[in-house]
N, C-alpha and C positions, 0 to 999 in steps of 0.2 A: 338333093332336091326330091328324088323319087321317094325316099323314105319319109320325108316330111309330108308329102302329098298323101301317101297311103295312110299314114298315121292320122292325118287330119280327117280323111274320109271315114275311117273307123271310129274316131272320136265323135264325129257328127252323128253317125249311126247310133252310137250309144246315148248321146245327149238328146236326140229327138224324142225318144219315148219318155224321158224324164220331163221334157218340156210339155209334151202332149198330155201327160198325166200329172201335171204340176199341181193340180188341185187335190191330189191324194197324198198319202203318207210317203210315196216314193220320193217326193221333192225334199222334204226335211232329211230323209235318209241319205240322199245324194249329197246334200250340203254338209251333213255331219261327217260323211266319209271323206269328202274333199278337204274339209277343214282339218280333220285328224291327220290325214296324209301330209298336208301342207305344214302342219306343226312339227311333224316328225322330220320332214325335210329340213326345216329351219333349225331344229335342235341338232341335227347331224352337221349342218353347215357351221354352226358356231361351237361345236365340240361338246354339246350337252346331251347327246343321244342317250347316254346311260345315267344321266343325272335325274332319276325319277322323282326325287324330292322336289325338283323344280318343274319338271315337265308333266307329271301325272295329273295334277290339278287342272292344268290347261287342257289336257286331253279329255277330261271329264266335261269341261265346259264346251269343248268342240262337239261332243256327242249330245249334249243336252240343250244348248241354246236354240238350234233350229226347231226342236220340238216345242220348247217353251214359247217360241214366237208363233209357231203354227197353231198351237192349241191354247195359247194365252191371249194377250191383248196386243199382238203385233208390235207396233212401235213402242207402245207403253211397256210391253214386256222387255224389249231390248233396252230401253232406258233404265228401267228398274233393276234388272238383273245385271246389266253391264256395270252400272254405277256401284252396286253392291259388290260385284266380283272384283272390280278395280280396287275398291277400298280395302277389302280383305286381302287381296293379292299383294298390295304394297307392303302391308305389315308382315304377311307371310314370307315374302321373298327376302325382306330385310332380316327376318328371324332366321331363315335358312342360312343366309350369308353370314350372320353373326355367329351362329353355333356350328358352322361347318369347319372351324379351325383352319381356315385358309384353303379349304378344298375348292371353293368357288371364288372366282375373281369378280370384283364389283362390276367391271366393264361388261363381262359376259352375262351376268345376271341382268344388268340394265338393258342390254341388247335383247335378251330373251323376253323380258317384260314388254318392251316396246313392240317388238315384231310379233310376239304371240297375240297380243291384244289387237294389233292391226289385222292380223289374219282372222281372228275370231269376229271382229267387227265387220270385216269385208264379207265373209260368207253369211253372217247373220243379217247383214244389210240386204243381201240378195233375197233372203227369205222374207224379210220385212216388206220389201217392195212387192214381192209376189202376192202376199196375202193382205196387202193394205188396200182394201177395196175403195176407200175414200180417195185414194190417189190414183185410181185407175190401174191397180196392181196387175190385173189380168194381162195387160199389154205393156205397161211401163217397165216392168222388170226385164223385158226382152231387150230394152235399150242398153242394158248393161253388157250383154253378150254381143249384140250387133255393133255397138259403138266401139268397144274394145277390140274385137277381133277384126272388124273391117279396117280400123286404123292400123293395127299390127300387120295385117296381110298386105295392104296396099302401100304402107310405109316400106315394107320389105321389097316389094316389086318395083315401086317407084325409085327407091334407093339404088336398086340394081340397074335400072334402065337409064335414069337421069343423073344419078350420083356416081356413075362409074368412075373409078379412080379415086373416089373419096375426096374430091376437091373442096367441098364445103362440109366439113365434119360438124356434127351437132355438139357433142361433148366428148371429145376423144379420150380424155382421161377416165371417163366412166364407161363409155361404150364406143370403142374405136370404129366400128363399122357403120354406125348410124350417121346419116347425113341430113342436111337441111332439106335437100330435095325429097328424101324419103319422108321426113316429118311433114312437110307441106302437102305432099301427095296423099299421105294417110289422112290428113285433116280434111282435105277437099273431098275425098271419097267418103269419109265419115258423114260429112254434111249432106252429100248426095243420098247416102243410105237412109238418113233420117227422113228425107223427102219421100223416098220410095216407101218407107215404113208408113208414113202418113197416108199415102195413096192406098196402100193395102188395108189399113185400118178403116178408112172411109168406106171401103167396099164390104168389109166383113162385120162391121159393128155399127152401133148408133152414134159413135163418137165422130165429131167433126174436127179434123186435124187443122191446127194453126201452123201453116208451113213456115212462116217467119220465125216463130218460136222454136220450131223443130230444127231449123237451120242453125239458129243460135245455140240450141242444145247440142247439135252435132259438133260445133266449134268447141264448146266447153268440154264435152265428153272426150273428144280427141286429145285436147291438151292435157286433161287430167289422166287419160289413158297412158300417154307417153311419159308423163311424170311418174306414174306408178311403175312403169317398166324400168325407168332409169333408177328409181329408188331401190328396187330389188337388185339391179345391176351393181349399185354401189356396195351393197352387202356382199355379193358374190366376189367382187374384186377385192374387197377388204380381207375376206377370208381365203382368197386364192383358189376358188373353185370355178369350174366352167358352167356347170348346171347344178340345180338343186337335187335332181333325181334322174331316173331313167325310165319312168313309167310310160312316157310318150316318146318313142324312138324318133330322133330327129328334132324333137322339141324340148326334151328335158323332162322335168318333173311337174307336179301340180303347180308349184310356185312359178316355174318358168312359163307355163301355159296360162295361168290365171293372175299373173302379176298386175297386168293392166286392169283386169276385171275387178280386182279387189278395190283399187283406187276409185274406179268409176262407181261401184256399188255404194261405197261410203258417201261420196259426194251427192249422188242421186238421192239417197235416203235423207241426207241433210237438207237438200233443196225441197223435197216433198214435205219434210217435217216443218220447215220454217216459212217457206215461200209459196207452197202449193204451185210451183212453176210448171211442173209437167202435167198436172191435172188441167191447167189452163191450155197447155199445148195440145191436148187431145180432147 
């Protein structure tokens, strides 16, 4: 517990300057580094760490996409470059598989393709939300971190206090320690955090928060956050590892710490793109 708390404090101290100067080049640099490390962790998990024919192109995308989004057309850049990258990657990965003479397994290549683009889309979506002024990006992107981490933190503590003994396990075959008590507790506190977020925004900006929509947003964000966490747990359990990395002592790697964040970012970007939901909420 002590290690987890110390690591969390250090991580927050590192993250705060990135958020404060998020309108500068510091933000795409941070997203590029996190995306690159996350991809490396996933390649290690599925046994493709040294398979540069498969991993290197995705590493280049990890380094480039945040800058294309920041200095390009935001969501337009994400749509354009992601669509092009996926089309080319499908043919490229099939070609590598075909001419590898059995070096790579179809299942591993398929998992890499799916997880790599999920990671790329997740961190790219955070960049899109931050620099998407029409969607209130200056504030909306913060919901990704607040929602995911509040849910994770309070699900952990509520599970410890209320779900002691694990009487009501959530999905034991995927994550044995998670309970319904923790899940519900995380969701409730996420909804509360959205209201507090709205109160703060009212005081520091010209936006007028719609508290009902923020509460609904908190519910959706929390559910998506927990699904993202469980999805990454499925992969870890499939490949028999405890953590994706050791970058954050007590927490694991980038994917262990940002698993929920990636899912929330993708969904928030989709909502802002098609429904303008969160622009309405602020």
